[in-house]
One Martini backbone bead per residue (centre of mass of N, CA, C, O) as a GRO file, in nm:
protein
  485
    1MET     BB    1   0.095   0.039   0.024
    2ASP     BB    2   0.044   0.374  -0.110
    3VAL     BB    3   0.107   0.692   0.047
    4ARG     BB    4   0.045   1.018  -0.074
    5HIS     BB    5   0.105   1.344  -0.198
    6GLN     BB    6  -0.124   1.621  -0.312
    7ILE     BB    7  -0.171   1.912  -0.479
    8LEU     BB    8  -0.521   2.015  -0.408
    9SER     BB    9  -0.782   2.190  -0.427
   10LEU     BB   10  -1.116   2.201  -0.351
   11SER     BB   11  -1.196   2.348  -0.633
   12ALA     BB   12  -1.026   2.087  -0.797
   13LEU     BB   13  -1.131   1.785  -0.759
   14SER     BB   14  -1.252   1.718  -1.048
   15THR     BB   15  -0.939   1.685  -1.174
   16LEU     BB   16  -0.889   1.416  -1.069
   17SER     BB   17  -0.681   1.137  -1.136
   18ALA     BB   18  -0.887   0.865  -1.053
   19ASP     BB   19  -1.088   0.603  -0.934
   20ALA     BB   20  -1.120   0.781  -0.665
   21LEU     BB   21  -1.315   0.992  -0.432
   22LEU     BB   22  -1.254   1.107  -0.098
   23VAL     BB   23  -1.481   1.292   0.117
   24VAL     BB   24  -1.426   1.461   0.408
   25VAL     BB   25  -1.677   1.578   0.647
   26ALA     BB   26  -1.679   1.851   0.864
   27GLY     BB   27  -1.951   1.932   1.010
   28ASP     BB   28  -2.278   2.120   0.923
   29SER     BB   29  -2.124   2.229   0.662
   30LEU     BB   30  -2.025   2.361   0.358
   31ASP     BB   31  -1.772   2.451   0.179
   32PRO     BB   32  -1.755   2.709  -0.056
   33LEU     BB   33  -1.484   2.577  -0.198
   34LEU     BB   34  -1.618   2.347  -0.303
   35ASP     BB   35  -1.659   2.181  -0.562
   36ALA     BB   36  -1.939   2.207  -0.761
   37ALA     BB   37  -1.953   1.911  -0.875
   38ILE     BB   38  -1.996   1.815  -0.566
   39ALA     BB   39  -2.173   2.014  -0.397
   40GLY     BB   40  -2.439   1.983  -0.547
   41PRO     BB   41  -2.508   1.675  -0.509
   42LEU     BB   42  -2.473   1.688  -0.199
   43ALA     BB   43  -2.691   1.893  -0.134
   44ASP     BB   44  -2.917   1.725  -0.264
   45ALA     BB   45  -2.898   1.483  -0.075
   46ILE     BB   46  -2.957   1.640   0.183
   47ALA     BB   47  -3.233   1.762   0.097
   48HIS     BB   48  -3.354   1.449   0.045
   49GLY     BB   49  -3.227   1.246   0.281
   50ASP     BB   50  -2.964   1.073   0.173
   51PHE     BB   51  -2.792   1.272   0.366
   52GLN     BB   52  -2.573   1.317   0.655
   53LEU     BB   53  -2.382   1.516   0.887
   54LYS     BB   54  -2.296   1.225   1.026
   55ALA     BB   55  -2.147   1.007   1.187
   56GLY     BB   56  -2.106   0.717   0.961
   57ARG     BB   57  -2.181   0.852   0.699
   58THR     BB   58  -2.241   0.753   0.353
   59LEU     BB   59  -2.171   0.843  -0.002
   60TYR     BB   60  -2.249   0.725  -0.328
   61LEU     BB   61  -2.105   0.841  -0.642
   62HIS     BB   62  -2.164   0.794  -0.997
   63ARG     BB   63  -2.054   0.963  -1.242
   64LEU     BB   64  -2.007   1.262  -1.226
   65PRO     BB   65  -2.053   1.550  -1.366
   66GLY     BB   66  -1.725   1.683  -1.408
   67VAL     BB   67  -1.585   1.419  -1.296
   68LYS     BB   68  -1.313   1.219  -1.330
   69ALA     BB   69  -1.390   1.048  -1.105
   70PRO     BB   70  -1.611   0.775  -1.105
   71ARG     BB   71  -1.578   0.785  -0.785
   72VAL     BB   72  -1.779   0.904  -0.505
   73VAL     BB   73  -1.707   0.964  -0.156
   74ILE     BB   74  -1.889   1.039   0.133
   75SER     BB   75  -1.764   1.134   0.467
   76ALA     BB   76  -1.853   1.161   0.789
   77SER     BB   77  -1.740   1.354   1.063
   78ALA     BB   78  -1.723   1.400   1.415
   79GLY     BB   79  -1.465   1.582   1.344
   80THR     BB   80  -1.122   1.727   1.355
   81THR     BB   81  -0.981   1.495   1.455
   82PRO     BB   82  -0.784   1.233   1.392
   83LYS     BB   83  -0.978   1.020   1.489
   84ALA     BB   84  -1.227   1.106   1.324
   85PHE     BB   85  -1.083   1.098   1.048
   86LYS     BB   86  -1.005   0.801   1.044
   87ALA     BB   87  -1.293   0.687   1.061
   88ALA     BB   88  -1.392   0.823   0.793
   89VAL     BB   89  -1.190   0.692   0.609
   90ALA     BB   90  -1.259   0.396   0.674
   91GLN     BB   91  -1.555   0.418   0.572
   92GLY     BB   92  -1.489   0.506   0.283
   93LEU     BB   93  -1.318   0.261   0.203
   94ALA     BB   94  -1.535   0.047   0.255
   95ALA     BB   95  -1.716   0.155   0.013
   96LEU     BB   96  -1.463   0.059  -0.196
   97LYS     BB   97  -1.389  -0.244  -0.156
   98THR     BB   98  -1.586  -0.375  -0.400
   99THR     BB   99  -1.430  -0.232  -0.600
  100GLY     BB  100  -1.185  -0.126  -0.863
  101ALA     BB  101  -1.026   0.063  -0.691
  102ARG     BB  102  -0.673   0.167  -0.689
  103ARG     BB  103  -0.706   0.490  -0.687
  104VAL     BB  104  -0.715   0.733  -0.421
  105GLY     BB  105  -0.856   1.025  -0.315
  106ILE     BB  106  -0.803   1.249  -0.026
  107ALA     BB  107  -1.032   1.474   0.131
  108ALA     BB  108  -1.083   1.777   0.324
  109VAL     BB  109  -1.374   1.913   0.498
  110GLY     BB  110  -1.354   2.134   0.776
  111LEU     BB  111  -1.033   2.084   0.783
  112GLU     BB  112  -0.694   2.080   0.891
  113VAL     BB  113  -0.425   1.927   0.766
  114ASP     BB  114  -0.198   1.740   0.942
  115ALA     BB  115   0.028   1.511   1.052
  116SER     BB  116  -0.190   1.344   1.205
  117HIS     BB  117  -0.389   1.306   0.978
  118ALA     BB  118  -0.192   1.165   0.787
  119GLU     BB  119  -0.126   0.929   0.971
  120ALA     BB  120  -0.423   0.830   0.991
  121THR     BB  121  -0.459   0.765   0.690
  122VAL     BB  122  -0.258   0.531   0.675
  123GLY     BB  123  -0.388   0.346   0.886
  124ALA     BB  124  -0.659   0.312   0.733
  125ALA     BB  125  -0.542   0.196   0.468
  126PHE     BB  126  -0.402  -0.055   0.577
  127ASP     BB  127  -0.650  -0.179   0.709
  128ALA     BB  128  -0.820  -0.211   0.442
  129VAL     BB  129  -0.589  -0.433   0.307
  130TYR     BB  130  -0.581  -0.643   0.522
  131VAL     BB  131  -0.479  -0.994   0.479
  132TYR     BB  132  -0.493  -1.307   0.602
  133ARG     BB  133  -0.277  -1.597   0.443
  134HIS     BB  134  -0.060  -1.797   0.550
  135THR     BB  135  -0.301  -2.034   0.634
  136LYS     BB  136  -0.507  -1.898   0.389
  137PRO     BB  137  -0.563  -1.955   0.063
  138SER     BB  138  -0.887  -1.882   0.066
  139ALA     BB  139  -0.862  -1.605   0.085
  140PRO     BB  140  -0.955  -1.319   0.000
  141PRO     BB  141  -0.887  -1.085  -0.181
  142ALA     BB  142  -0.757  -0.803  -0.192
  143PRO     BB  143  -0.810  -0.508  -0.233
  144ALA     BB  144  -0.747  -0.306  -0.505
  145LEU     BB  145  -0.608  -0.114  -0.335
  146GLU     BB  146  -0.279   0.064  -0.379
  147ALA     BB  147  -0.347   0.387  -0.367
  148ALA     BB  148  -0.295   0.707  -0.202
  149LEU     BB  149  -0.416   1.052  -0.194
  150LEU     BB  150  -0.331   1.336  -0.024
  151LEU     BB  151  -0.523   1.630  -0.026
  152THR     BB  152  -0.376   1.956  -0.052
  153ASP     BB  153  -0.261   2.241  -0.002
  154LYS     BB  154   0.035   2.407   0.004
  155GLY     BB  155   0.035   2.490   0.318
  156HIS     BB  156   0.009   2.157   0.403
  157ALA     BB  157   0.233   1.978   0.273
  158LYS     BB  158   0.463   1.937   0.483
  159MET     BB  159   0.295   1.804   0.710
  160ALA     BB  160   0.184   1.574   0.541
  161GLN     BB  161   0.455   1.442   0.470
  162LEU     BB  162   0.545   1.383   0.755
  163GLY     BB  163   0.299   1.202   0.837
  164LEU     BB  164   0.329   0.991   0.612
  165ALA     BB  165   0.607   0.880   0.692
  166ARG     BB  166   0.531   0.794   0.976
  167GLY     BB  167   0.281   0.621   0.895
  168GLN     BB  168   0.425   0.409   0.722
  169ALA     BB  169   0.608   0.296   0.944
  170ILE     BB  170   0.393   0.220   1.148
  171ALA     BB  171   0.217   0.042   0.963
  172ALA     BB  172   0.441  -0.169   0.914
  173GLY     BB  173   0.467  -0.246   1.211
  174VAL     BB  174   0.176  -0.333   1.256
  175GLN     BB  175   0.170  -0.554   1.036
  176LEU     BB  176   0.387  -0.733   1.164
  177ALA     BB  177   0.247  -0.780   1.431
  178ARG     BB  178  -0.012  -0.903   1.324
  179GLU     BB  179   0.101  -1.142   1.162
  180TRP     BB  180   0.239  -1.288   1.412
  181ALA     BB  181  -0.011  -1.304   1.593
  182ASN     BB  182  -0.192  -1.471   1.377
  183ARG     BB  183  -0.022  -1.699   1.402
  184PRO     BB  184   0.006  -2.000   1.468
  185ALA     BB  185   0.197  -2.183   1.687
  186ASN     BB  186   0.313  -2.371   1.450
  187HIS     BB  187   0.401  -2.073   1.297
  188CYS     BB  188   0.501  -1.957   1.604
  189THR     BB  189   0.780  -2.008   1.732
  190PRO     BB  190   1.053  -1.924   1.895
  191THR     BB  191   1.233  -1.982   1.647
  192MET     BB  192   1.066  -1.820   1.439
  193LEU     BB  193   1.087  -1.551   1.584
  194ALA     BB  194   1.402  -1.540   1.567
  195GLU     BB  195   1.412  -1.541   1.253
  196GLN     BB  196   1.258  -1.276   1.217
  197ALA     BB  197   1.457  -1.098   1.363
  198LYS     BB  198   1.692  -1.156   1.167
  199LYS     BB  199   1.549  -1.054   0.915
  200LEU     BB  200   1.512  -0.768   1.018
  201GLY     BB  201   1.809  -0.709   1.059
  202LYS     BB  202   1.892  -0.729   0.754
  203SER     BB  203   1.679  -0.515   0.639
  204HIS     BB  204   1.745  -0.286   0.905
  205ASP     BB  205   2.018  -0.273   1.050
  206LEU     BB  206   2.039  -0.493   1.289
  207LYS     BB  207   2.118  -0.619   1.594
  208VAL     BB  208   2.123  -0.984   1.642
  209GLU     BB  209   2.054  -1.196   1.926
  210VAL     BB  210   2.051  -1.553   2.010
  211LEU     BB  211   1.944  -1.740   2.284
  212ASP     BB  212   1.976  -2.039   2.399
  213ARG     BB  213   1.942  -2.256   2.643
  214LYS     BB  214   2.238  -2.264   2.730
  215ALA     BB  215   2.272  -1.951   2.748
  216ILE     BB  216   2.043  -1.909   2.954
  217GLU     BB  217   2.170  -2.077   3.174
  218LYS     BB  218   2.437  -1.916   3.197
  219GLU     BB  219   2.289  -1.651   3.291
  220GLY     BB  220   2.043  -1.740   3.509
  221MET     BB  221   1.731  -1.792   3.397
  222GLY     BB  222   1.525  -1.962   3.596
  223SER     BB  223   1.237  -1.847   3.543
  224PHE     BB  224   1.220  -1.878   3.238
  225LEU     BB  225   1.291  -2.185   3.218
  226ALA     BB  226   1.055  -2.294   3.389
  227VAL     BB  227   0.836  -2.243   3.176
  228SER     BB  228   0.977  -2.418   2.928
  229GLN     BB  229   1.011  -2.724   3.047
  230GLY     BB  230   0.719  -2.844   2.912
  231SER     BB  231   0.852  -2.809   2.627
  232GLU     BB  232   0.963  -2.903   2.309
  233GLU     BB  233   1.013  -2.616   2.271
  234PRO     BB  234   1.261  -2.401   2.249
  235PRO     BB  235   1.404  -2.146   2.381
  236ARG     BB  236   1.423  -1.780   2.341
  237PHE     BB  237   1.663  -1.501   2.347
  238ILE     BB  238   1.602  -1.176   2.220
  239VAL     BB  239   1.838  -0.936   2.074
  240LEU     BB  240   1.798  -0.597   1.994
  241ARG     BB  241   1.973  -0.338   1.786
  242TYR     BB  242   1.957   0.020   1.766
  243ASN     BB  243   2.186   0.267   1.610
  244GLY     BB  244   2.117   0.632   1.604
  245ALA     BB  245   2.330   0.719   1.815
  246ALA     BB  246   2.539   0.778   2.029
  247LYS     BB  247   2.719   0.559   2.223
  248ASN     BB  248   2.670   0.743   2.501
  249LYS     BB  249   2.372   0.687   2.461
  250ALA     BB  250   2.113   0.592   2.624
  251PRO     BB  251   1.887   0.344   2.606
  252VAL     BB  252   1.602   0.212   2.499
  253VAL     BB  253   1.391  -0.045   2.652
  254LEU     BB  254   1.227  -0.331   2.513
  255VAL     BB  255   0.987  -0.563   2.660
  256GLY     BB  256   0.866  -0.880   2.528
  257LYS     BB  257   0.624  -1.098   2.544
  258GLY     BB  258   0.690  -1.461   2.424
  259VAL     BB  259   0.419  -1.643   2.428
  260THR     BB  260   0.329  -1.862   2.173
  261PHE     BB  261   0.191  -2.049   2.403
  262ASP     BB  262  -0.096  -2.072   2.647
  263THR     BB  263  -0.226  -2.314   2.871
  264GLY     BB  264  -0.106  -2.269   3.188
  265GLY     BB  265  -0.031  -2.546   3.237
  266ILE     BB  266  -0.113  -2.696   3.519
  267SER     BB  267  -0.284  -2.429   3.529
  268ILE     BB  268  -0.521  -2.482   3.336
  269LYS     BB  269  -0.713  -2.380   3.099
  270PRO     BB  270  -0.981  -2.335   2.946
  271ALA     BB  271  -1.090  -2.431   2.636
  272ALA     BB  272  -1.221  -2.184   2.590
  273GLU     BB  273  -1.032  -1.975   2.386
  274MET     BB  274  -0.738  -2.092   2.373
  275ASP     BB  275  -0.655  -2.018   2.085
  276GLU     BB  276  -0.581  -1.712   2.175
  277MET     BB  277  -0.290  -1.792   2.301
  278LYS     BB  278  -0.126  -1.699   2.043
  279PHE     BB  279  -0.138  -1.386   2.151
  280ASP     BB  280   0.089  -1.397   2.393
  281MET     BB  281   0.307  -1.242   2.181
  282GLY     BB  282   0.227  -0.940   2.146
  283GLY     BB  283   0.472  -0.794   2.278
  284ALA     BB  284   0.682  -0.904   2.082
  285ALA     BB  285   0.548  -0.799   1.821
  286SER     BB  286   0.572  -0.494   1.905
  287VAL     BB  287   0.876  -0.481   1.903
  288LEU     BB  288   0.923  -0.552   1.607
  289GLY     BB  289   0.747  -0.322   1.493
  290THR     BB  290   0.902  -0.087   1.622
  291PHE     BB  291   1.175  -0.141   1.487
  292ARG     BB  292   1.081  -0.098   1.203
  293ALA     BB  293   0.988   0.195   1.233
  294ILE     BB  294   1.250   0.323   1.345
  295ALA     BB  295   1.436   0.229   1.106
  296GLU     BB  296   1.275   0.376   0.878
  297LEU     BB  297   1.310   0.668   1.029
  298LYS     BB  298   1.593   0.710   1.149
  299ALA     BB  299   1.631   0.742   1.445
  300LYS     BB  300   1.791   0.936   1.706
  301VAL     BB  301   1.842   0.642   1.863
  302ASN     BB  302   1.868   0.405   2.118
  303LEU     BB  303   1.775   0.052   2.081
  304VAL     BB  304   1.631  -0.213   2.290
  305GLY     BB  305   1.541  -0.565   2.248
  306LEU     BB  306   1.346  -0.794   2.457
  307ILE     BB  307   1.278  -1.162   2.400
  308PRO     BB  308   1.104  -1.388   2.575
  309ALA     BB  309   1.073  -1.726   2.434
  310CYS     BB  310   0.785  -1.945   2.474
  311GLU     BB  311   0.621  -2.215   2.617
  312ASN     BB  312   0.311  -2.319   2.797
  313MET     BB  313   0.320  -2.651   2.921
  314PRO     BB  314   0.197  -2.970   2.983
  315ASP     BB  315   0.407  -3.190   3.185
  316GLY     BB  316   0.627  -3.393   3.356
  317ARG     BB  317   0.830  -3.114   3.362
  318SER     BB  318   0.664  -2.918   3.476
  319LEU     BB  319   0.563  -2.664   3.635
  320LYS     BB  320   0.460  -2.633   3.977
  321PRO     BB  321   0.267  -2.582   4.224
  322GLY     BB  322   0.514  -2.456   4.470
  323ASP     BB  323   0.744  -2.393   4.322
  324VAL     BB  324   1.094  -2.288   4.333
  325VAL     BB  325   1.257  -2.007   4.189
  326THR     BB  326   1.547  -1.859   4.027
  327SER     BB  327   1.646  -1.566   3.944
  328LEU     BB  328   1.865  -1.349   3.802
  329SER     BB  329   1.861  -1.166   4.072
  330GLY     BB  330   1.820  -1.406   4.317
  331GLN     BB  331   1.536  -1.422   4.347
  332THR     BB  332   1.265  -1.586   4.489
  333ILE     BB  333   0.992  -1.805   4.360
  334GLU     BB  334   0.657  -1.877   4.416
  335VAL     BB  335   0.454  -2.097   4.234
  336LEU     BB  336   0.105  -2.073   4.248
  337ASN     BB  337   0.073  -2.005   3.926
  338THR     BB  338   0.139  -2.118   3.598
  339ASP     BB  339  -0.043  -1.881   3.453
  340ALA     BB  340   0.180  -1.674   3.578
  341GLU     BB  341   0.428  -1.658   3.338
  342GLY     BB  342   0.508  -1.381   3.228
  343ARG     BB  343   0.659  -1.267   3.481
  344LEU     BB  344   0.886  -1.485   3.467
  345LEU     BB  345   1.011  -1.376   3.210
  346LEU     BB  346   1.038  -1.064   3.264
  347CYS     BB  347   1.217  -1.053   3.514
  348ASP     BB  348   1.477  -1.149   3.362
  349ALA     BB  349   1.474  -0.928   3.143
  350LEU     BB  350   1.489  -0.685   3.347
  351THR     BB  351   1.765  -0.767   3.453
  352TYR     BB  352   1.920  -0.775   3.183
  353ALA     BB  353   1.878  -0.457   3.123
  354GLU     BB  354   2.098  -0.333   3.311
  355ARG     BB  355   2.356  -0.356   3.114
  356PHE     BB  356   2.251  -0.092   2.937
  357LYS     BB  357   2.200   0.160   3.092
  358PRO     BB  358   1.915   0.288   3.084
  359ALA     BB  359   1.685   0.541   3.040
  360ALA     BB  360   1.454   0.322   2.968
  361VAL     BB  361   1.182   0.088   3.060
  362VAL     BB  362   0.960  -0.120   2.854
  363ASP     BB  363   0.695  -0.327   2.912
  364ILE     BB  364   0.515  -0.586   2.710
  365ALA     BB  365   0.190  -0.742   2.796
  366THR     BB  366  -0.026  -1.019   2.805
  367LEU     BB  367  -0.094  -1.056   3.138
  368THR     BB  368  -0.414  -0.978   3.222
  369GLY     BB  369  -0.751  -1.020   3.276
  370ALA     BB  370  -0.787  -0.786   3.479
  371CYS     BB  371  -0.740  -0.553   3.270
  372VAL     BB  372  -0.990  -0.609   3.103
  373ILE     BB  373  -1.193  -0.557   3.330
  374ALA     BB  374  -1.095  -0.257   3.382
  375LEU     BB  375  -1.064  -0.146   3.049
  376GLY     BB  376  -1.089  -0.333   2.829
  377HIS     BB  377  -1.036  -0.254   2.460
  378HIS     BB  378  -0.911   0.055   2.440
  379ARG     BB  379  -0.710   0.047   2.685
  380SER     BB  380  -0.411   0.035   2.813
  381GLY     BB  381  -0.208  -0.053   3.072
  382LEU     BB  382  -0.044   0.174   3.308
  383PHE     BB  383   0.276   0.131   3.480
  384THR     BB  384   0.414   0.381   3.707
  385ALA     BB  385   0.630   0.592   3.921
  386ASP     BB  386   0.695   0.777   3.679
  387GLU     BB  387   0.586   1.080   3.585
  388THR     BB  388   0.727   1.131   3.318
  389LEU     BB  389   0.672   0.859   3.184
  390ALA     BB  390   0.368   0.875   3.201
  391THR     BB  391   0.338   1.122   3.017
  392GLU     BB  392   0.483   1.017   2.766
  393LEU     BB  393   0.305   0.766   2.713
  394SER     BB  394   0.032   0.907   2.705
  395GLU     BB  395   0.106   1.104   2.468
  396ALA     BB  396   0.176   0.881   2.268
  397GLY     BB  397  -0.104   0.747   2.261
  398GLN     BB  398  -0.253   0.996   2.153
  399ALA     BB  399  -0.079   1.044   1.896
  400GLY     BB  400  -0.135   0.723   1.792
  401LEU     BB  401  -0.422   0.618   1.866
  402ASP     BB  402  -0.303   0.450   2.146
  403PRO     BB  403  -0.436   0.417   2.434
  404CYS     BB  404  -0.389   0.476   2.782
  405TRP     BB  405  -0.394   0.387   3.144
  406ARG     BB  406  -0.339   0.474   3.457
  407MET     BB  407  -0.219   0.286   3.724
  408PRO     BB  408  -0.167   0.172   4.032
  409LEU     BB  409   0.131   0.157   4.293
  410ASP     BB  410   0.072   0.089   4.570
  411GLU     BB  411   0.227  -0.060   4.840
  412GLU     BB  412  -0.017  -0.235   4.945
  413TYR     BB  413  -0.018  -0.439   4.701
  414ASP     BB  414   0.253  -0.602   4.786
  415ASP     BB  415   0.137  -0.792   5.011
  416GLY     BB  416   0.023  -1.024   4.813
  417LEU     BB  417   0.340  -1.146   4.763
  418LYS     BB  418   0.366  -1.311   4.996
  419SER     BB  419   0.598  -1.566   5.138
  420ASN     BB  420   0.701  -1.863   5.319
  421PHE     BB  421   0.920  -1.987   5.069
  422ALA     BB  422   0.984  -1.695   4.951
  423ASP     BB  423   1.036  -1.376   4.843
  424MET     BB  424   0.788  -1.459   4.647
  425GLY     BB  425   0.500  -1.453   4.484
  426ASN     BB  426   0.331  -1.472   4.156
  427VAL     BB  427   0.068  -1.416   4.331
  428GLY     BB  428  -0.227  -1.279   4.430
  429PRO     BB  429  -0.507  -1.168   4.467
  430ARG     BB  430  -0.771  -1.121   4.264
  431ALA     BB  431  -0.775  -0.849   4.349
  432GLY     BB  432  -0.588  -0.649   4.158
  433GLY     BB  433  -0.415  -0.832   3.948
  434ALA     BB  434  -0.269  -0.615   3.760
  435ILE     BB  435  -0.119  -0.480   3.999
  436THR     BB  436   0.038  -0.721   4.126
  437ALA     BB  437   0.192  -0.779   3.865
  438ALA     BB  438   0.341  -0.508   3.861
  439MET     BB  439   0.471  -0.537   4.143
  440PHE     BB  440   0.645  -0.773   4.069
  441LEU     BB  441   0.814  -0.629   3.847
  442ARG     BB  442   0.921  -0.394   4.027
  443ARG     BB  443   1.136  -0.573   4.188
  444PHE     BB  444   1.330  -0.557   3.898
  445THR     BB  445   1.356  -0.201   3.872
  446SER     BB  446   1.562  -0.020   4.065
  447LYS     BB  447   1.791   0.080   3.826
  448TYR     BB  448   1.541   0.218   3.670
  449ARG     BB  449   1.332   0.334   3.450
  450TRP     BB  450   0.978   0.226   3.463
  451ALA     BB  451   0.734   0.047   3.249
  452HIS     BB  452   0.401  -0.095   3.215
  453LEU     BB  453   0.218  -0.284   2.959
  454ASP     BB  454  -0.115  -0.391   2.946
  455VAL     BB  455  -0.246  -0.577   2.643
  456ALA     BB  456  -0.486  -0.785   2.677
  457GLY     BB  457  -0.721  -0.585   2.549
  458THR     BB  458  -0.548  -0.477   2.262
  459ALA     BB  459  -0.380  -0.699   2.081
  460TRP     BB  460  -0.676  -0.822   2.041
  461LYS     BB  461  -0.953  -0.983   1.880
  462SER     BB  462  -1.271  -1.102   1.894
  463GLY     BB  463  -1.466  -1.284   1.706
  464ALA     BB  464  -1.532  -1.188   1.389
  465ALA     BB  465  -1.254  -0.993   1.432
  466LYS     BB  466  -1.033  -1.186   1.466
  467GLY     BB  467  -0.721  -1.040   1.578
  468GLY     BB  468  -0.465  -0.861   1.536
  469THR     BB  469  -0.371  -0.505   1.595
  470GLY     BB  470  -0.057  -0.394   1.669
  471ARG     BB  471  -0.067  -0.335   1.955
  472PRO     BB  472   0.160  -0.066   2.069
  473VAL     BB  473   0.320   0.063   1.823
  474PRO     BB  474   0.236   0.361   1.812
  475LEU     BB  475   0.312   0.434   2.098
  476LEU     BB  476   0.609   0.338   2.099
  477THR     BB  477   0.708   0.515   1.862
  478HIS     BB  478   0.642   0.791   1.987
  479PHE     BB  479   0.814   0.751   2.234
  480VAL     BB  480   1.091   0.707   2.099
  481LEU     BB  481   1.083   0.977   1.945
  482SER     BB  482   1.077   1.152   2.199
  483GLN     BB  483   1.365   1.061   2.295
  484ALA     BB  484   1.511   1.175   2.049
  485ALA     BB  485   1.411   1.476   2.104
   0.00000   0.00000   0.00000
């Protein structure tokens, strides 16, 4: 999918040579500068009740007299924000999905297009053409749409081009994350995930190192290894490095949970919807996607990615409830529930992160069902005791239309992790489960600034639209870019 910019005023939209023209209208009246060849039929449709300037409404007009583009779609926007604009563009493109339109021009009426609107346009366009087909040869063909042109006047050209470049990189990262999250566990093993990281390294000039079981044992990651011991699939610890700044500049470290399938282990999950546990590597997928975006943007920042990847399976060798494991930090953990395995991977990766002397560490994990209960599927959970980091991540989420919501980390929540047989238990009481999970991770992060993103409610969708979302690649990319700035 190629999204570019073209200078074309509203009064000249009828002259556009394209297969289709999508006009997004914000507000409750038409701009007097809108090309008369389009404004006339649109006003007539409104007057006869065939169209309303209300969010979610679209109007298809075929072969309008005086308009070069054979197809014209009008899409009403809920407002002038990038979020509202993106939704309107998505609805307009959906109206063209079953047509033969390959090249579409996109114009905005009633709002001034800036870099954020341009970025949102790219996201909507990429979403419109994505079709998963890796294990589904019978998947319907992708929509004919191959290219989009964002149309603005000369005064908004520079900002539009900036937003489109950023949007293309983020969209590519989102698509990479979606693709790998969507793949079944037998097509996305820890080894395969490591191979994808190496492939990404070759194509985007990244340094990639993959630790096998023997190397992980040598490092002393007892907690991580304990999770993997019940699976025939060997674990992999993936280290990615992007060096875009001076060597002496401290890197940002992203840590992604990479459980390529999670049965729950001996504390096995119910059978219903267990297939969705292929998405439990959504954090790892988002790290890969963010690296692709940052590398394509050639950001002046140093970035490290850590992905502990394994399966969590029931077996005669599996971790058992009550077992005590020793983490890389030397702290011991009583495993009270083997289905709380993500934190056992992450804690060793968070300790490993210390060697990079990071400017900040953000871990990303589909960690708790409790976070889904708390926040649903719109916002990811954000946990940090660092006020500046909280602000930076929240603002990055807003900028990327990938929002998060800050959750508490009061010391009182830590009491639930007490154990009579180890330095801590791996779970606390059911109430506040997402918070106690974050409190567990916090015990391994005393040497640097740290934040945790629980994306259990946002990394994938269930139901008829089942599939990975690619979140929180937009949030992470904007955050890393803010660190470069």
